[in-house]
C-alpha positions in Angstrom: -106.1 43.5 -23.5 -109.4 45.7 -24.5 -110.6 47.9 -21.9 -113.7 48.1 -20.2 -115.4 51.2 -20.4 -117.0 52.2 -17.1 -120.2 55.2 -16.2 -119.3 56.2 -12.6 -122.8 57.8 -12.1 -123.0 60.2 -9.2 -126.3 61.6 -7.8 -124.5 65.1 -7.2 -122.4 66.8 -9.9 -119.6 65.8 -11.6 -116.3 64.9 -11.2 -116.4 63.1 -8.0 -112.3 64.1 -7.3 -113.4 62.2 -3.5 -114.8 59.3 -4.9 -113.4 58.0 -8.5 -109.3 57.7 -6.7 -111.1 54.9 -4.3 -112.4 53.4 -7.6 -109.8 53.7 -9.6 -107.3 52.0 -7.4 -109.5 49.0 -6.5 -111.0 48.3 -9.9 -107.6 48.7 -12.1 -105.8 49.6 -15.1 -108.1 47.2 -17.3 -110.9 49.8 -17.0 -111.2 53.3 -17.9 -113.6 55.5 -15.6 -115.7 58.1 -17.4 -118.1 60.2 -14.9 -121.2 61.7 -15.2 -123.5 63.7 -13.1 -127.4 63.7 -12.1 -127.6 67.6 -11.2 -124.5 68.4 -13.8 -125.2 72.0 -15.3 -127.8 73.1 -12.5 -126.7 75.4 -9.9 -126.4 75.0 -6.0 -130.2 77.6 -5.7 -131.8 75.2 -9.0 -130.6 72.2 -6.9 -132.4 73.4 -3.4 -135.3 74.7 -5.3 -136.1 71.7 -7.7 -135.6 68.7 -5.6 -135.8 69.0 -2.3 -139.8 71.0 -2.0 -141.7 69.6 0.8 -144.6 67.5 -0.9 -147.9 65.4 -0.8 -145.9 62.2 -2.0 -145.2 60.2 0.6 -141.4 59.7 -0.5 -140.5 62.9 2.0 -138.8 60.7 3.8 -136.5 58.9 2.0 -133.8 61.6 1.5 -129.7 61.7 0.0 -127.6 64.4 -0.4 -124.5 64.3 -2.4 -121.8 66.6 -3.3 -121.6 69.8 -5.9 -118.6 70.4 -7.8 -118.5 73.9 -5.5 -117.7 71.7 -2.8 -121.0 72.3 -1.0 -123.4 69.4 -0.6 -127.3 69.2 -0.8 -130.0 67.2 0.4 -132.1 65.7 -2.5 -136.4 63.9 -2.3 -135.2 60.7 -3.4 -139.0 61.2 -6.0 -137.6 64.3 -7.5 -134.1 63.6 -8.0 -134.3 59.7 -9.9 -135.9 61.3 -13.5 -132.8 62.5 -13.5 -130.4 59.7 -12.6 -133.0 57.6 -15.2 -132.5 60.0 -17.7 -128.9 59.9 -17.5 -129.0 56.4 -17.4 -130.5 56.6 -21.1 -127.6 59.1 -21.9 -124.8 56.9 -21.2 -126.7 54.1 -22.9 -127.0 55.9 -25.9 -123.5 56.9 -26.1 -122.5 53.2 -25.9 -121.7 52.3 -22.2 -122.6 49.1 -20.9 -121.2 49.0 -17.7 -122.7 51.7 -15.2 -121.6 52.0 -11.8 -124.2 54.3 -9.3 -121.9 56.3 -6.9 -124.7 55.9 -4.1 -125.8 52.9 -1.9 -129.4 54.9 -1.4 -132.0 52.7 -2.7 -133.5 53.7 -6.5 -136.4 51.3 -7.2 -137.4 51.1 -10.6 -134.3 52.8 -12.4 -134.0 50.5 -15.8 -131.3 49.9 -18.9 -132.3 48.9 -21.8 -128.6 47.4 -22.9 -126.4 48.4 -20.4 -125.7 46.4 -16.7 -126.8 49.0 -14.3 -124.5 48.0 -11.0 -126.8 49.3 -8.2 -124.8 49.6 -4.7 -127.7 49.1 -2.5 -128.5 45.7 -3.8 -124.5 44.0 -4.2 -123.8 45.6 -0.1 -126.3 43.7 2.1 -125.9 40.3 1.4 -122.2 40.2 1.3 -121.8 43.1 4.7 -124.3 39.9 5.8 -121.7 37.4 4.0 -118.8 39.0 6.0 -120.6 39.5 9.7 -122.5 36.7 10.1 -124.4 36.9 13.5 -122.7 39.5 14.7 -123.4 43.1 15.3 -123.4 45.5 12.8 -122.9 49.1 13.4 -124.2 51.2 10.0 -123.3 55.1 10.0 -125.2 57.0 7.3 -124.7 60.7 6.6 -127.6 62.2 7.7 -129.8 62.3 11.0 -132.7 62.0 8.4 -131.7 58.5 6.9 -131.4 56.9 10.6 -134.3 55.0 9.9 -134.3 54.6 5.8 -132.6 51.4 5.6 -133.9 49.3 7.8 -135.7 47.3 4.6 -132.4 47.0 3.1 -130.4 45.3 5.5 -133.4 43.7 7.7 -134.4 41.7 4.1 -131.1 39.8 4.3 -131.1 38.8 8.0 -129.3 41.7 9.6 -130.4 44.2 12.5 -128.3 46.9 12.0 -128.0 49.7 15.2 -127.6 53.0 12.8 -125.6 56.6 13.7 -125.2 59.9 11.6 -122.0 61.5 10.4 -121.2 63.7 7.3 -118.3 63.2 5.1 -119.5 66.6 3.7 -120.3 68.9 7.0 -119.6 67.2 10.1 -115.4 67.5 11.1 -113.3 64.7 12.6 -114.8 65.5 15.8 -118.1 64.1 15.5 -116.9 61.0 13.5 -114.8 60.7 16.3 -118.5 60.7 18.9 -120.3 58.7 16.8 -116.9 55.7 16.8 -117.0 55.8 20.9 -120.6 55.8 21.0 -120.1 52.1 18.8 -117.9 51.1 20.2 -119.5 49.1 23.4 -122.7 48.1 21.3 -121.5 46.4 17.7 -118.8 44.1 16.2 -118.7 45.5 13.2 -119.2 48.8 11.5 -120.3 49.7 8.2 -119.7 53.4 6.3 -123.0 53.5 4.5 -122.4 56.5 2.0 -120.3 56.7 -1.3 -118.7 60.3 0.3 -116.8 58.4 3.1 -113.4 58.0 2.7 -110.1 56.4 4.3 -109.7 59.5 6.1 -112.7 58.8 8.3 -112.8 55.6 8.5 -109.1 55.6 9.9 -110.9 58.1 12.8 -113.7 55.4 13.1 -111.9 51.9 13.0 -109.0 54.2 15.2 -111.6 55.4 17.9 -114.0 51.9 18.0 -111.2 49.4 18.0 -113.4 47.6 15.4 -113.4 46.5 12.0 -114.7 49.2 9.6 -116.0 48.9 6.3 -115.8 51.2 3.4 -118.9 50.7 1.5 -117.4 52.4 -2.0 -114.3 50.5 -1.5 -115.7 46.9 -0.7 -118.0 47.3 -4.3 -115.0 48.2 -6.0 -113.3 45.3 -5.1 -116.1 42.9 -5.7 -116.1 44.2 -9.1 -113.0 44.1 -9.8 -112.6 40.3 -9.6 -116.0 40.7 -12.9 -113.9 42.7 -15.2 
């Protein structure tokens, strides 16, 4: 069997040792995963100075977070980050990649490919979660407080009206996740962890303290994609 070549494209820096094992365990041995990052080659200072300046673009409210290879997390404006992602997509296509998996659940309208299939979690995730949840109450955990009002369009477009809270997989400890789980426990029937940086450790904390079924976005998307390999 010929193995399929996947590019895992993070909005931070590669390799993402925290995410790749989750993807690999669900996609299986039929694929070869190669990692790349939109911020590869940039220093932390460059990222802060170039990707998070306050501007008048109207996009100041859409912020994203990811991890650098030094272990630090950074916050970025989508308007500054998206051109870098587009460059990486073109580079991947030129190298022969025909499957590019974007390791971010944020919305990036207008990303383009000429030959490759771009797998965007913000497109894949909402309808699948709607199918799972139906008319039940959904809680969504995002990594940044500034993101609490950002994802409403993504989920409301499929008929979901979640309750939101935040906890960062990069800078918050277990206590914050316990607090969020307890707050949501009486208000929702399902919980979605809406960030590629969340892992099984954090899901176990949320599930244990909320007593609710908890969906890990990266694992769910990888499982779905594995059916098409």
